[in-house]
C-alpha positions in Angstrom: 108.2 94.0 102.6 109.8 97.5 102.1 109.2 100.8 103.6 109.9 104.2 101.8 109.6 107.8 102.7 108.4 109.9 99.8 108.5 113.7 99.4 106.5 115.0 96.4 106.7 118.6 95.3 105.2 120.7 92.5 101.5 121.6 92.4 100.4 118.7 94.8 98.3 120.5 97.3 94.7 121.4 96.7 94.4 118.9 93.7 93.1 115.9 95.5 96.6 114.4 95.6 96.3 112.8 99.2 92.9 111.2 98.4 94.1 109.8 95.1 97.2 108.5 96.9 95.1 106.8 99.5 93.0 105.3 96.7 95.9 103.9 94.9 97.6 102.6 98.0 94.6 100.7 99.1 94.1 99.3 95.5 97.8 98.1 95.6 97.6 96.7 99.1 100.0 99.2 100.3 99.9 100.5 104.0 101.2 103.6 105.5 100.2 107.3 105.4 100.2 110.7 103.7 100.1 114.3 104.7 100.6 117.9 103.5 103.7 119.7 104.4 103.9 123.5 105.2 106.3 123.9 102.4 103.8 122.9 99.8 105.0 119.3 99.3 103.2 116.0 100.2 105.1 113.6 102.3 104.2 109.8 102.6 105.4 106.6 104.2 104.5 103.6 102.0 105.1 100.1 103.0 104.2 96.7 101.3 105.5 94.3 98.8 108.4 95.8 96.7 106.5 95.6 93.4 103.5 97.3 94.8 105.5 100.0 96.5 107.4 100.6 93.2 104.1 100.7 91.3 102.7 103.4 93.8 106.0 105.5 93.6 105.5 105.4 89.7 102.0 106.7 90.3 103.1 109.4 92.4 105.5 110.7 89.9 102.2 111.4 87.7 99.5 112.0 90.5 96.1 112.8 89.9 95.1 114.8 86.7 95.2 118.3 88.2 98.5 117.7 89.8 101.8 118.8 88.3 104.5 116.7 90.0 108.0 118.3 89.7 110.0 115.8 91.9 109.4 112.6 93.9 112.2 112.0 96.4 112.4 108.4 97.7 114.4 107.3 100.7 114.5 104.3 102.9 112.2 105.1 105.9 114.0 106.2 109.0 113.6 104.2 112.2 111.1 106.6 113.3 108.8 105.5 110.4 109.9 102.0 109.9 107.3 100.1 111.8 104.3 97.9 110.8 101.2 99.7 109.6 97.7 98.3 109.5 96.2 100.4 106.8 96.8 103.5 104.7 95.7 106.9 106.2 95.5 110.6 105.7 97.5 112.4 108.6 97.1 116.0 109.5 99.4 118.6 107.9 102.8 119.1 109.2 
């Protein structure tokens, strides 16, 4: 089980990125959350089997059809976010 913090930048808000990420995460059995950030990026915590998390990160580098992903920064989750999650959810913007 691995937990990663993602920060996705580019044209990723207003294009269905969060909903599509939720769908992909659920399809892959990954849990955690996703939210928009005030700076126009999308932030997510993803947790699951290493292969599933890597597959989801690869998907995030492309995103849904209307997105134009410029960068995906991946980091180990800090202690604040590294806890067990029960499902994948959309959180309010931060």
